[in-house]
C-alpha angles and dihedrals in degrees: 000000000000121000118268110241114216115210111222119215121217108239091213091069108104118206108252116247117241107267116239119253112271134185117194093336096315118127118217116214126196112260118231117246115252115251118244113266121247121248094266097038107133092006121133124259087247090058094045091050091054095041091060087067092054119091119209098236137085115275134188119277093248093052095044094055092049089055091045092052091050091047092055096091100139123127091255133054101272124215120239113230136194117209111192128189109206135184103257145012116260100042111145131176137169115227129189109213113218087216108032122207099224116191125175111270131193113209129184112210113196112196139158089227112055097165094056092045093052092047088053095042119101128198118249130177090226099051133056102198118197112190116199135166127231092292082081088071091056093046091055093044092050095053092035089217133111115252117250098259140116097230142008119215123191133183113238092251095067096042097098088055092052088074087080089068100028094108089051101046100024099068090054093051098250098115109123111246133177089221088060095046090241096123102087131168114234088247092056100055095100091049092050091048090050092053092054093056092050094065098258111161131173119221124197139166124260115267097250102023136053091237130116124199122195138172103220100174149327126273089245090063117097121262089244091057094046093046091052090052091048092051093047093057095044092048090051088074129064108256092245095052094070120075101176135347132198135189124208144162123238092263103015136090119271124249123208116236125226109235121213 
């Protein structure tokens, strides 16, 4: 056998660094990652001015309401909102607001007994109720578009047939559902309409997050009215169910509420 020759490597040889990518003599440098913006980055001067008067700590409901009302300085009447972080997904409660925020709603009720539904229905200033038979399903299917309404109600008898338009009305949140209180017997239409005018609202978490959002008033309501509505929502949950709660106006900063 011949001798094995061992190739010696000069220790002075330094490994070449990988050359930077070039194109036609141009050298590309790594771009610096942008820093995270501050909480007021890109905000309007009005928002920044209002934000200066907000302290970053939890405050009592009455004080928070006063601050939120003062921060609602937009050119329109801002809504007052609650954002609540709860312990788990799937929480759902019904709340009766002492001072209801009633806005005009248009509702389509699909029923197999139009005559009975019309006898049961009562006129209200806050609801425009359109009662239709099963032909409404065919109409929606033919145009392949959801109707211009805030809600769709249905009596349980037509529920199986709504599967024909589920892909049309489901994605826009109009599919009748017993959990949402939108499956109603023809005899119960009047009762349901009455509950809407009494300030009854249903609050539930997002489908993938333990967060609840609710509009509880308008900035032109009194502090006493808004405070009562906030208390009604907070008290609807068991004290241990809420982790944190914030109040804000449509265009204003949020304020953390002190939970008793």
